[in-house]
SERO-4910 file (N, C-alpha, C, O; in steps of 0.05 Angstrom, whole numbers):
BEGIN
 pado doro    nc1    nc2    nc3   cac1   cac2   cac3    cc1    cc2    cc3    oc1    oc2    oc3
  Unk    A   3021   5638   -130   3027   5619   -109   3001   5611    -95   2982   5626    -95
  Unk    A   3002   5587    -83   2979   5578    -69   2980   5548    -64   3001   5536    -68
  Unk    A   2957   5537    -56   2955   5509    -50   2931   5498    -66   2910   5511    -67
  Unk    A   2935   5475    -79   2914   5463    -94   2911   5434    -86   2930   5421    -78
  Unk    A   2886   5424    -87   2881   5395    -83   2878   5382   -110   2864   5393   -127
  Unk    A   2891   5360   -114   2891   5346   -139   2879   5318   -135   2888   5303   -118
  Unk    A   2859   5310   -151   2848   5283   -150   2866   5265   -166   2869   5268   -190
  Unk    A   2879   5245   -153   2899   5228   -167   2886   5210   -188   2899   5201   -207
  Unk    A   2860   5205   -185   2846   5188   -204   2838   5202   -230   2839   5190   -251
  Unk    A   2831   5228   -227   2822   5242   -251   2842   5264   -260   2841   5273   -283
  Unk    A   2859   5272   -242   2878   5294   -249   2865   5321   -246   2879   5341   -250
  Unk    A   2840   5322   -238   2827   5348   -235   2838   5361   -209   2845   5347   -190
  Unk    A   2839   5388   -209   2849   5402   -186   2831   5425   -180   2816   5435   -197
  Unk    A   2832   5434   -155   2818   5458   -147   2835   5474   -127   2850   5462   -111
  Unk    A   2834   5500   -129   2849   5517   -111   2837   5517    -83   2813   5520    -80
  Unk    A   2854   5513    -63   2846   5515    -35   2852   5543    -24   2836   5554    -10
  Unk    A   2876   5553    -31   2885   5578    -21   2903   5592    -41   2920   5579    -52
  Unk    A   2899   5618    -45   2916   5634    -62   2933   5651    -44   2922   5668    -29
  Unk    A   2959   5648    -45   2977   5663    -29   3000   5646    -20   3004   5624    -29
  Unk    A   3016   5657     -2   3040   5643      8   3033   5626     32   3023   5637     52
  Unk    A   3038   5601     31   3032   5582     53   3045   5556     48   3055   5551     26
  Unk    A   3044   5538     68   3051   5510     64   3033   5494     82   3023   5504    102
  Unk    A   3028   5469     75   3009   5453     90   3019   5425     95   3036   5415     81
  Unk    A   3007   5412    115   3013   5385    122   2988   5368    119   2966   5376    127
  Unk    A   2991   5345    108   2969   5326    103   2965   5308    127   2985   5299    139
  Unk    A   2940   5303    135   2935   5286    158   2944   5257    152   2946   5250    128
  Unk    A   2949   5241    172   2958   5213    167   2939   5197    150   2948   5180    135
  Unk    A   2913   5203    151   2894   5188    134   2891   5200    106   2877   5189     89
  Unk    A   2905   5222    101   2905   5234     74   2880   5250     68   2877   5259     45
  Unk    A   2862   5254     87   2837   5267     82   2838   5297     85   2824   5312     71
  Unk    A   2854   5307    104   2854   5335    111   2881   5347    108   2902   5333    108
  Unk    A   2881   5374    104   2906   5388    104   2904   5411    124   2883   5424    126
  Unk    A   2925   5416    140   2925   5438    158   2947   5457    149   2969   5448    141
  Unk    A   2942   5483    150   2962   5502    141   2958   5529    156   2937   5534    166
  Unk    A   2979   5545    155   2977   5571    166   2986   5591    144   3007   5587    131
  Unk    A   2971   5612    140   2978   5631    120   3003   5646    129   3007   5652    153
  Unk    A   3020   5653    110   3045   5666    115   3045   5694    102   3036   5696     79
  Unk    A   3055   5714    116   3057   5740    104   3052   5762    124   3039   5758    145
  Unk    A   3063   5785    118   3060   5808    137   3035   5824    131   3025   5838    149
  Unk    A   3024   5823    107   3002   5841    100   2976   5825     96   2960   5831     78
  Unk    A   2972   5805    113   2947   5790    111   2923   5805    123   2926   5819    143
  Unk    A   2900   5801    111   2876   5812    124   2871   5796    150   2878   5773    152
  Unk    A   2859   5809    170   2854   5796    195   2839   5769    192   2843   5750    206
  Unk    A   2821   5769    172   2805   5745    167   2821   5722    156   2811   5699    156
  Unk    A   2845   5727    147   2862   5705    136   2883   5695    155   2895   5674    151
  Unk    A   2887   5709    177   2908   5701    197   2898   5677    212   2875   5675    220
  Unk    A   2916   5658    217   2909   5635    233   2916   5609    220   2928   5608    199
  Unk    A   2908   5587    233   2912   5560    222   2885   5550    212   2864   5555    223
  Unk    A   2886   5536    189   2862   5527    175   2864   5497    170   2885   5486    167
  Unk    A   2840   5484    170   2839   5456    162   2820   5454    138   2798   5466    138
  Unk    A   2829   5440    117   2813   5436     93   2809   5406     88   2828   5391     91
  Unk    A   2785   5399     80   2778   5372     73   2786   5369     44   2775   5382     26
  Unk    A   2806   5351     39   2816   5348     12   2797   5334     -7   2801   5334    -31
  Unk    A   2777   5321      4   2756   5309    -13   2734   5328    -20   2717   5323    -37
  Unk    A   2735   5352     -8   2716   5373    -14   2688   5368     -3   2669   5380    -13
  Unk    A   2685   5351     16   2659   5345     27   2650   5364     49   2626   5366     54
  Unk    A   2669   5378     61   2662   5399     81   2678   5424     75   2699   5423     62
  Unk    A   2668   5447     84   2682   5472     80   2707   5474     97   2708   5462    118
  Unk    A   2727   5487     87   2751   5493    103   2744   5510    126   2725   5526    125
  Unk    A   2758   5507    148   2752   5524    172   2777   5532    186   2797   5518    187
  Unk    A   2775   5556    198   2797   5567    214   2795   5555    242   2774   5555    254
  Unk    A   2817   5544    252   2817   5531    278   2834   5546    299   2834   5539    322
  Unk    A   2848   5566    290   2865   5582    308   2867   5610    297   2870   5614    273
  Unk    A   2865   5630    314   2863   5658    305   2889   5674    305   2889   5698    300
  Unk    A   2911   5661    310   2938   5675    311   2957   5662    291   2952   5640    281
  Unk    A   2979   5676    287   3001   5664    271   3012   5640    286   3015   5641    311
  Unk    A   3019   5619    273   3031   5595    285   3038   5575    264   3032   5578    241
  Unk    A   3050   5553    273   3059   5531    255   3044   5506    264   3050   5494    284
  Unk    A   3024   5497    248   3008   5474    256   3021   5447    248   3035   5445    227
  Unk    A   3016   5427    264   3026   5400    260   3004   5380    268   2988   5386    286
  Unk    A   3002   5358    255   2983   5337    262   2993   5321    285   3018   5316    287
  Unk    A   2975   5312    303   2983   5293    324   2989   5266    311   2983   5263    287
  Unk    A   3001   5248    326   3009   5222    314   2986   5206    302   2989   5192    282
  Unk    A   2961   5210    313   2938   5195    302   2921   5212    282   2901   5202    272
  Unk    A   2929   5237    278   2914   5254    260   2888   5264    270   2872   5275    254
  Unk    A   2883   5261    296   2858   5270    307   2858   5298    319   2838   5311    323
  Unk    A   2883   5308    323   2886   5335    335   2908   5350    320   2925   5338    306
  Unk    A   2907   5376    322   2927   5393    311   2942   5407    334   2929   5418    352
  Unk    A   2968   5406    333   2985   5420    352   2996   5444    338   3005   5443    315
  Unk    A   2996   5467    352   3005   5492    339   3028   5504    355   3025   5510    379
  Unk    A   3050   5508    342   3074   5521    354   3072   5550    348   3070   5558    325
  Unk    A   3073   5567    369   3070   5596    366   3095   5610    376   3104   5604    398
  Unk    A   3107   5628    360   3130   5642    369   3123   5661    393   3102   5674    393
  Unk    A   3141   5662    413   3136   5680    435   3146   5708    428   3167   5711    415
  Unk    A   3131   5728    436   3138   5755    429   3165   5763    441   3171   5757    464
  Unk    A   3181   5776    425   3207   5787    434   3226   5766    445   3245   5773    460
  Unk    A   3222   5741    438   3241   5720    447   3248   5703    422   3234   5683    417
  Unk    A   3268   5710    408   3275   5695    384   3280   5666    390   3293   5658    410
  Unk    A   3270   5649    372   3274   5620    374   3261   5607    398   3269   5585    406
  Unk    A   3242   5620    411   3227   5608    433   3198   5607    425   3187   5625    413
  Unk    A   3185   5584    432   3158   5579    423   3142   5567    446   3153   5556    465
  Unk    A   3116   5569    443   3097   5555    461   3079   5538    443   3076   5543    420
  Unk    A   3069   5517    455   3052   5498    439   3024   5498    451   3007   5483    441
***
């Protein structure tokens, strides 16, 4: 399991992340934001990440906790929904 970036012109692909996750593409199609999913993640893997799908810059972690990232309407910001401790179905943004 994992996430791969595929070049639609050449069909070449490269692995972005190996593991369980899902990601959202920015409105301009250049970036992907995702949060790693799982109970046994290394501390260095926890958080929300942004990857340049063109491969021109390194992926970077933008948030250090578990959460669900979403792009703002213009794709310039990431909003992260975080579950509140001990409060099922309640979140902060």
